[in-house]
Structure formats: C-alpha cells, structure tokens
N, C-alpha and C positions, 0 to 999 in steps of 0.2 A: 659904055658901061650900062648894063641893064638894071633898072630899078625894080626890085621885087616889091610887090604890094604888101603893105603892113597889115597884120591881122585886124579886121574891123571890130570895133567895140560892140557888145551885145545891144540889140535894139531895146530901148527903154520903154516899158509899158506905162500906160497912165496909171495913176494911183488906184482908181476904182477897179481896173482889171487886175492889178497886183493883189488887192485885198480879196477879190473874188477867187483868185487862184490859191490864196492862202486860207480860204474859209475853213476847210477841214482841219487844218492845223490850228486855227484860232479856236474852233469849237472844242477840239481835243485838249488843248492847253487850258482852256477855260474850265473844263470839267476836272482836269488834274489839279488845278489850283484850288478849286472848291473842295475837292476831296481831302486835300492837305489841310484845309482850314478846319480846325477843331471846333469852331463855333457853328459849323454847318453839319447837322446830324442826319439830314434826310437824303442827301445827294446819292449815296450808294444804293439806296432802295429804289431809285428811278431808272428806268430803261433809258437808252440813248435818246429815243424819240421823245419820251416824257421830259427828259432833262432839257433838251434843246427847245422844245415847245415853240414859241413864237420868235425866238432869237434869229433864226435864218431870215425871217421876214423883216426884222429890224435891220439886219445887215443888207438886205436888198434895198431898203429905204436909204441907207447910208450911201450905197453905190449910186442910186439915182440922184441924190443930193450932190455927190462929188462930180457927176457928169453934167449937172445943171438940168436934168430931165424933170418932167412933170412927175410929182409924187402920186403913186396910185393909191396908197393907203395912209391913213392918219397915224403917225407914230404913237401919239398919246393913246388912241383907242387900241392899237396893237399891244402896247405895254399894259393897258387896262386888262385885256384878255389874258396876258401872261400873268398879271397879278392874281386874277381869279384862279388860274390853274395852280399857282403856288399856294394860294389859300386852301384850295381843295386838297392839296397834298400835305397840309399841316404845317406849312412854313409860318414862322412869325415874321412880322414886318422887318425886324432887324436882320433876319436871315436873308430875306429877299433883297434888301438893299446891299448887304454884303456881297451877295452873289452877283448883282449887277455891277458892283464896283470891280470885281475880278474880271468880268467880261470886258469892260471898257478900258481897264488897265492893259489887258492883252491887245486890244485894238491899237492903243497908243504905242505899245511896243512894236507893233507891225509898222506903224508910221516911221518910227525910228530906224527900223531895219531897212525900209525903203530908202530913207535918206542916206544910209551907209552904202547900200548897193549902188545907188545912182547919185554920186556926189554932185553932179551937175543939174540935179533936179531943181526946178524953180522954187526958190525959198518962199516966195509969196503964195504959190499954190500949196506948198506944205503948210504954211501958216493958216491958209483958208481951210485946208483939210482938218487941221486940229480944231478949228472953230466949229466945223460941221460935226465932228465927233463929239465935242462938248455939248453942242446943241441937242444932238440925239440923246446923249446921256441925260440931259435935263428933262427932255420929253419922256424918256423911259422912267425916270424917277417919279415925275409928276403923274404919269398914267398909272403906274403900279401903286403908288401911295394913295391916289384917289380911289382906286378900287378897294384897297384895304380899308380906307376910312369909311367908305360906303358899307362894306361888309361888316365892319366893326360896329357901326351904328345900327345896322339891321340886327346883328346878333345881340347887341345890348338891349334893343327894343324888345326882342323876343324873350331875352332873359327877364326883363322887367315885367313883361306880360305873364310869363310863367310864375315869377315870384308873387305877382299880384293875385294870380289865380290860387296859388298855394296859400297865400295869406287869407283870401276870401274863404277857402275851404277850412282853414284853421279857425277862423272866426265863427264859421257856421258850426264847426265841431264844438267849439267852446260854448256857443249858444245852446246847442242841443244838450250838452253835458250839464249846463246850468239849469235848463228846464227839467232834465231828469232828476238832478239832485234836489231841486226845489220841490218837485212832486214827491220824491222819496222822503225829504225832510218833513213835508206836511203829513205824509202817512205815518211817519215815525212819531211825530208829535201827537197825532190823533190817537194812535194806539197807546202811547205812554199816558196821555190824558185819561183814556178809558181805564187803563190799569190803575192809575192813581185814584181815580174816582171809585172804582170797585173796591180797591183796598181800603179806602177811607170808610166806605159804607159797611164793609164787613167788620170793621172795628167797632161799630155801634152795637150796643146791647139791645136796642129796641126793634131791630128788624126781625121779620118772621123767618121761619125755616124755608118757606117757599122763595122769599126774596133772597135769602142767603144762597140758596142753590142757584138761582138765576145769576146772581153776581159772581159766583164761582165759575159758572160757564163763560160769562163775559171775560173774566180775568184770564182763564186758561186759553180762550180763543185768541185774545189779543197778545198774550205772551207768545203764543205760537206764531202769530203774524210778525211780531218783533224779531223773533229768532230767524224766521224765513227771510225777512228783509235784510237783516244784518249779514246773513250768509250770502245772499245775492250780491250785496255791495262788496263783500270781501272777494267773492269770485270774480266780479268785474274788475276789481283793483288788480288781482293777479293776472288777468288776461291783458289788461292795458299795460302792465309792467313787463310783459313778455315772459312771465314766470310759468305760464301754462303752455306746454308744448304738445304737439300731436304724437300720440303713441299708436302707430299704425299696425293693423293686423287684419286678417280676413275674419269675417263674421257674417251671420245670417241676419240681415236687417229686418226681414219679414218677422222673424221670431222676436226680435227686440221690440218692434213697434206693437205687435200683438200683446206682448207681456205688459208693455207700458199702458196700453189701452185698458187692459184688465185691471191694472193697479189704480187707474183713475175712474173706474166705473162707479165707485161709491160717490165721488163728487158729482158725476153725471146724474146719479139717482137722486142725490140731495137737491140738485137743481131741476129735477124732473125733465131731463133732456134725454134724447135718444143718441147714444154714442155708437157709431158704425165704423167698421174697418173693412178695407178691401185691398187686395193686391195678390201677387203670386204667392203660392204656398212657401216657396223658398227663394231668397234673393241674396246670393253670396256677393259681398262687396269688399273692397279694401279701403279702410278708413280707420278713424278712432271711434270705437263703439261707445265709449263713455261720453264723448263729446256729442256724438250723434244723439245719444239718449237725452242729454241735457237740452239740445236744440228742440227736439220733438216734444219733450216734456214741458218746456216753457211755452211753446206755441199751443199745445193741447190744453194746459191749465188755463191760459189766457182765454182761449175760445170757450171753454166750459164756464169760466167765471163771468164773461161778458154777454153770453147768450141767454136771453130771458126765457125763450121757449123754442121748441123745434128740434133741430138736429145738429150734431157736430160729427163731421166725417173725417176720418184719417185714411189716406191711401198711399200706396207706394208702388213704383213701377220702374221698369227699365225704359229709358227714353231712346237711347241709341247705343252704338258700340262704345261710346265714351262717357256717357252720363247715366245716372239713375236719380230718382227724385222721390221726395216725401212731400205730401200736401196735407194741410189742415184747413178745412172749410167749415164755416158755421152759418147759421141762419139769423145771426144777430142784426143789430141796427146799422151795421157799417161802422167804419172807424169814427169814433166820437171826437169832437173838438175839445179835448181836455189834455191832461198830461200825457195820455197815451198817444193822442193824435200828433202832438208836437214831435214825437220821436220817429214818426214814420219816414221823414225825410232822410234819416240815416240808413234806411233799408232800401237801397237802390234796386229798381226792378230790372230784370233782364230784357233784352230787346227782341227776343225771338219767341215770346210767349204767345199762346193762343188763348184769348180771353174766354172765360166761361160765362161772363155777364154780358148784358146788352151793351153796356158802356163801361169801358175799363178806366179806372182812375189810377194813374201811376202813383207810386209811393210818395213822390215828392209833392203831390197835391192831395193831401188828406181832405176828406169831406168836412166842410165847416158847418157847424150848427146841428150835426146829427144828434138826436136825443140819446141820452144814456139809457141803458136797459133798466126796466123796473125791477126792484129787488123783492124776492120772496121773503117771507118772514124768517125762514131758516137759511137764507143764502149767506155764504161766506163773503165778507167784505173784501174786495180785491185790494191788495197792497203790493207795491213794488213792481207793477206790471212793466213800467218804463225800464227799470233795471233789467228785467227779464228780457226785453227786446234788445237792449244794448248788449246783453250777454249773447243772445242769438247772433247778432251782427258780428261780434268779435269772434265767436266760434266759427261762423261761416268763413270769415277771412282766414282763420287759421287752417281750416280744412279745404280751402280753395273752392268753396261752394258759392253759388250765386242765389239771390233772393228775388222772387217775383211776387208782387202784391196786387190783388184785384179786390175792389170793394164797390158796393153800391148802396145807396140809402134804402134801408128796409130789406135788402137782399143778402146782407151778410158780408163776410170777408173770406178771401182765399189767400193763404200764404203758401207758396210753393218753393221748396228748396231743391236746387239741382246740385248734386255732388259728382265729382269725377269718379269713373269706374275704378281707375288705378291712380293712387296717390303718388305724386312726384316726391321722391325721397331726396 
C-alpha cells in the first residue's frame, strides 16, 4: 500500500517579516480609522505622503527591534519630527495622540491576526513582540509630546513678547496723549485766563478808549484761539473713535495746495515770512481731498507759526508709479523741546527717505533744548499745535500715507507726507 504525502503546512514567517508584508494594509487601515474619527478634522486634507510622514520609519524601527538588530534611528527623535510635522499641519496635541493611538491599535490587531494564522507560534515571542510594540508606542508618545511642549513654550514666549510690545506701544501712546492733553489744557487755561482778564478790565469805567480797543483785540484773538482748539480736539476725538471715514475721489492736488497757500498768505505776511509753492501744474490723484486739505493746512499753519524769519516752502510731486507726496519745509529753529517736541515720536519716519539736511534726525529723536522762536509784536500765539500733529497722524493712517520728518538745529524742519497714487477701497 502506497502512502500518499499529506499536504504540507504553509511555512511560518517570522513576525517582523509578517508585519512588513502587512505594512500597506496597516497604513491604509490606520488612515481609514482616523478619517472615521470625528475628533480628527485634518486627516482628509493631507495627501498620503503627508499623512504617513515618519510612520514608515517607526515601523522599520519596530522590525529591527523584533529581529534584535541594531537600531539605526532614535525612535524618540523620529517621533519628535513627526510631532513637528503635525504641528505645522495645525494638529492639536489631543488630535496627534488620538492618531497615534489608532496606529498602534492597528499594529496590535496585526499581532492578534498573526497568532490566529499561526497557532503554533511561540507564545513567549508573541509576548515579547507585544512588549516591543508598547515600548515603541511610549517612545512615540514621548517624542511627539516633547516637541509639542517645546513648540507650545516657544509660541507662548512669542505671544508674551508680542503682548509686551503691544503693551509698551499702548503705554507710549497713553504717554503721548497725556502730554498732548496737558499742553492743550495749558493753552486752554491760558486763553481762558486772558479772556477773563480782558473781560474784567473792559468792565471798568476808568480805562481809556485806546486801552479798551487793545483789550477788545486781545479778547477777540483769544476767543478765536479757544474756538480753534476746541474744534481741533473734537476733530481728533472723532478720528480716534473711528467716526471719520475716507471719502475717496479723484482731484487735482496741485490746485488744492496752491489755493491753500493763497489762503494762508495773510498769516505769512503777518509773520513777515516768504511763502513759496512749487510742483507740477496739475497732479490728479485718488484720495480724500478734504482730509488731504486738513493735513497740509495743519502742517502749513504750524510752519508759519513757529518760523520766526525766512521761508516756508510747500511742494508736491509724483514720487513713482505708486506714490505722490506733499512736503512742508521751514527755516525755523528745528523742533523745540516743548509740548510740540513730545509729540514727534508719534510721527514715525519712513525708511527710504533721502535727507535734505546734513544730518537727519528721525522723528522719534526730537532735538532737545532747541530754542523757541522769538515772537514779533503782532505774532499770533500758537495754540493747540500738538493736537494738530495728532490729527495729521490719524489722518495719514486713515489715508494709508506715511510720514517722514527731518530737522536740524537752526536749519528748520521738513515734514514729507507720502500718499498712495490709488487708494485701496
């Protein structure tokens, strides 16, 4: 009787070989389970390569451990790089840990499938394999969480730095506003005191007609100053409250500035100053003509008021395809160290300016100790200049314009405003 050979059992692969043969299935099942998890929102937005990232390398490390081979890469460092990738993709730490849990749950299922396929597999080897899987799981968690902790601390430090910078800027703004309001309050009190004094003297019966006329001039002049300062403060309040918006249209800025210079010529004559204008005959721009008028008017009146002798010059020009500019320059003493000087820090200079003075003093470094201009007998006492410069600053912010300031002791001051050719609506 011939004995027929019984069919041979399939050759049993070692566990590392089995897991390698199942790698594609492990990765596919891992992604499927992550996509089914409603707490993971970013998975579907990642390509296969992005999603897998460093996980195939971690599986290689597991295979080396199962074979008892030398480990080429540090699993903690590999997981660290995987954590960085997930951070960059917008994962929260909870999502990363949930994702890792799905991966190692799938690997554990493959160990169970191996045990079912090969019932005679060495139980001790399977137990050791489970230990290796759990060890790699811990290394992956440690590496990923360590990178997240490092990134969180870096981000927190950055946020703290940003907040401190914002706080410093806010404190500086509060200081500037306090200085401006203190100067304005002093000017208001001075004008009110002069008005009260003139009114009291006018009420006396003993004063002469000449003195009465002089007191009436004083009264009218200071009432006009009070009205101007109050209007300026109200205008600044509207700007800072966001109630003033840009009304953009096309207009000829050359015509606007020339007419403004003509309207301030009487003040130049009273101050015995030469007022000069220069620029192209026509310059069509797109901006808010009313606010441009207010900017130039504030700068021009300040220049005429603070310049004791010499020239005040207003010019306008096209700078390039994207910007045009208006400049007001005077031959005054430079920025004085008083209420006006304290506001200059709010007017940040641009970085691409070409200085017209021998030495350029940036806006945040006003000249200290510069003497104030001598007053002529008929000069108008300046009131509310600080408010005017704050208004200029706010209007420039509203019109997306930049400010450049140059000044020198005894050489005067140049304020250049650069406007965009086309306003972004």
